[in-house]
N, C-alpha and C positions, 0 to 999 in steps of 0.2 A: 481888758475887763476891770472893772472897777470893783474892788474888794470892799465889802462893808460889813464885815464880821462884828466889829465893835460899834456898831452904831448905837447898839442898846446899853453899852456899858455905863452909861450915866444912870441908867433905870437898873436898881439892882434886881428886877424883875426879868431875868433872861429865861429864855423858853425852856421848858421840858417837854419833849415832843416826840422825837421819832428815834428808832434805832434798828439796825438789823446788825446780827455778828455773823462772821464766818470764822468759826473757832477750830482752826487748824493751822499748826505752825509749819513755815515753810521759808525756804530761801528766797532771795531775790530772783534768782532764776527758775524758781519754781512756784510761781504764785498759783494759788488756788483757781480752778478754773470757774469761771462765771458763764452760764448757759447763754447761748447766742440770743435766745429770745428775750432775754432781760435787757429792757430798754434802758440803758444807762445815760444816754445822751441828756436826757432831762435832768440827771442827777448832777451833772457836771456844771453847774451854774450856783454860785453863792446866791443869786436872786432867790432861787428855790428855798434854800436852807433859811435864809432870812424870813421869807414869806411864811413859811411853816413856824419857825420858831417865835416870830414876832405874835403869831395867833395865840399861841399860849403864854406870851409874856404877861399879859393881865389876870391870867389865873393863878400863876405861881411866882413866888418871890425867892430870890437866891439869898441865903445865908451861909457865909463859908464857914468852914470847919474851925472849932477852936482846938488847936493843937497845943499840948504840954510835953515839953522836951523831956524824955524818958531819963531817969537817973540810974536805972539798973543797967549794967554794962550787958546783961543778957537779954535786955528787951529787942523786940524786933526793929531792925533799922537803927539801932542806937548810933551808929557812927554817920548816920545820914543827917544828924542836927548838928548845926554848926555850933552851938553852944558846948556841945560835947568834944569839940575840937580843940585840943590844947587849953582848956579852959583857964582864964586867968593871965595867960601869956599875952604879950604885946602882939598887935596886928601891925606889920609893915607895909605901908602903902607905897605903889609906885603910879602915879597918875599919867595916863596916856591921853593927850588931846588932840583929835584929828582935826584939820583944818584943810579942807579942799584936798590937795595932793601931796600933802605932808602931814606930820606929827611931831608934837613935842612930848618929851618924856622928863617927868620931874618925880625925885626919889625923895619921899618924905624924910629920909635919914640917910647920911652917908654910908653907914653900915650896910644899906642893901646894896650898894655897888659892889661890895664883896661877893654878893652870891648870886647877884643877877647879872647876865650879859645879853645885849640885845644888838642884833643885826637889823638895820634899817634901809630901806629901799623907798624913798618918798614915804608914801602912808602905809607900806607893807612893812610889818615888823616881825621878826622871829625872836623868840623869848626864850633864853635858856636859864629855868628855874632850879639851880642846883643846891642840895643840902650841903655840898662841900666844894669849893672853889679855892684853887691854888693852896690846896691842904688845909684850909681852916674851915672848921665845922660852923654851919650857919646858925645853930642854937635851936630853940624851939619856937621861934617867932614865927607868925602867921603872914605870909605873903598874900597882898590883895592888890590885884591888879585893877585900876580904876578906868573905866573906858568913857571918854566924853566927846562931845563935839561931832563932826560930819564930814563925810568923804565919800564921793562916787568911785573910787578907786583905792582900796585899802583893805588891809586885813590883818589878822592877828594869828600866828603860829607859835603854839606853846612847846616846848620840851620840859619835861618835869619828872623828877624822881622822888617826887613828894606830893602830898595834897596841898591846894592853893585855892585861893577864891578869885572870881572874875567879877568886879562889881560894875553894872551897866547903869550908868548915870547919866542918862539923856544922850545916847549915842546912837547916830546912825551911820552904819557901816555897810557899804556895798563894794563888792569886790569883782571886778571885771575879770578876773584871771582865774577865780577858783572860789574856794570856801571863805565865809567871812571870819568865823572862829574855828580853828582846828586845833585839838589838842592831842599831841603824840608823845610816843615813848613814855608812858605813864607805868613805871615799873609795878608790878603786883596790882595793876588796875587801880592806882590810887584815886581819890575822888577829886573832882573838880567841882565846887561850888560856885554857881552863878548868882549873884545876888541882884536882884532887879530892885534898884533904888526907889523909895518910896515917893510916889508922886510923879515918877517921870515915864516918858514914853520912849521907847526903845526900838529900833529896827535893824534887824540882819537880813542882807541879800546876798545871794551868790550869783555867780556868772552862768550863763546858758551854756558855755562850754569851758571846761578846766584845761587851761594850757601852762599853769604854774602849779605843778605838782612835783614831789619828790619820790625817785623811784624806791618801791617797798613800802611806800606808807599809804595809808588809807584816806581818801578823800570822799566819803560816803554822803556828805551832806552840808547845807550851809552852816549849820553849828554842829560838829561832830567832835566826840570824845573817845579815846581807846579805854577810857577808864570809866569808873561810875560818874553819872552826871545828876547834879543836885540842883534843882531849881528853887529858890527862895525869895524872899522880899515881899513889898507890896507896891510894886509899880507894874507896868504894862509893857510887854515884849511881843512885837511881831516878827515872826520868822518867815521869810520868803524863799522857798527852794526852786531853782529854776533848772537844775542839771541832773540830780539824783534824788535823793531824799531832803527835806527841809532840816530835821533834826534826826541825828543817828548816833548811837553809842554802840560800843562793843561789850558793853557791861549794863548793869541796871541803871535806870532813870527814875529819879524821886522828885515828885512836884508838890510843894508844900503850899500851906495855906496864904493867901495873901497874894499869890501869882495871878497874874492876869495874862494868859500866853494865847496868841492867835498865831495859828500855824496855817500858811497857804502854800501848797507845792504844786507847781505846773508840770512836773515830769512824773514821779514815782510816787513813795510813800510820804504821808505828812510827817509822822514819827515812826522811825524803824530802830528797835531794840533788839540787840542779840538775847539779853536775858529778860528781867521782868520790867514793866512800868508800873510804878507805885504811885498812886495819887491820895495824899493824906489831907488834900484840901485844894483850894485855887479854882480858878474857871478857865478850862481850857478849850479852845474851838480849833476844829482840824478840818481842812478840805483839801482833797486830793483827788487825782485821777484814778489812782490804784487803791491802796490801803491807806484809810486814815491812820490806823495805829497797827503796826505789825510786831510782834514778839517773837523771834526765832525758836527759843528754847521751847522743848517739849515738856518741861517741867516748871517753868516759870514765865507766867502770863501776865494778864492784866490783874492788878490788885487795887480795887477801889476801896479806900477807906474814909473817903470824904471828898468835898468839893463837887464841881459839876463838869462832866466831860460830854462835849457836843460835837458831833462828826459828820461829814458829807462826804462819800466816797462810793466808789464802786463795791468795795468792801469795806465796811465801816469799822469793824474790829477782827483782827485775824491774830488770835491768841489763845494758848492752851496753858494752863486752865484760866478761867476768869473767875476771879474771887472776890465776891461783892460783901461788904459789910456795911457800909454807911455811903452817904452822898447821893448824887442821881446822875444819871447818864441817858443821853438821847441822840438818836443818829438817823441819818437818812443811807440806805443802800440798795443794792440791786439783789442781794440774796435773801432767801427766805428761811435760812439756817439760822433761827433764832432761840437761844437758851431760854427754857421756861422754869426748868428745875430750880426751886428756890425763889422764884419771882412770882409768887402768887398774885401781888398786887398789879402785875403789870400784864398788857396784852398788846398783840401785834396784828396789823391788817396790810393788806397788800392794796396799793392805790392805783387808780386809773392810770398814772403816768409810768407804773412798773416799778415803782420804789416801794420798799416796805418800811412801816415805821413801827415802833414799839413805844407804847406810851406809859406813863406813870399814871398811878391812882394816888400819889401823896396828897 
């Protein structure tokens, strides 16, 4: 199948169009039931999403949210802003360049080698990001792992006991054995900042069957983090999930303005988060056969503070609660369970093909 979600990215007028929500939290093994009479076969094509969204592209324009980094430490999501992460301290870069079946590693400073150790098998890397190594403290430097180049058989698995950054700088990373990027052993669920470099296109793709796993560890998706996952930057990222979910996190996921995220899942959920998904900006498009967005927590669901969320799935959004304060959302789904409370300017209708749409009157 040819995926064309970003066909309209050169035109800031992305569609506001269609949405249906299933607002019940559930686990992977306890997905909400969709009635058999719901004809979802017609939903499971990106061509349908494109045709509906493009019909609205001439009517609506997309202006991304303007974010201001909070300075009050008590502000919501204060630590989800990279500018508040050890402000003023040096960023220590480690550049990893993929080329076919191998990768080269370059340390910007020899000091980094004291606190970073790497196991490498061709283009598959296991990185240990330690605050203390060989008895010496790493200090307050910010580790930034820059991924570049292309490989059809590579991956990066991180073990970290402190927060760090991954910068995607024009990387195409496909793993034939498992996940493309997997962040493990993050004590106290530390954050990983994924910075999508300005003006770059980046691609992450996982295997259809995970054969390279570690006992006792989760491999829930193409891009997975045990801790908080924060997406930032002004570039484009396409994540394709072929085995489980496309993007998964065991804690909160926060998407900032500037991000252009295309999620295509061919297995389960597009974005599957244990806690809440926060959008403070950005343009996010999700296609999946099950849930486009699922948040498992019964107290933390989808928080839309800005940006635009477009989804096409059997269940467009499965999250409780759904907190809307700004931005726009539109989706295609088979469920008629659409929230209307607080959305006086929105309406939904059932189409002949069996899907539901929720339209914005903005």
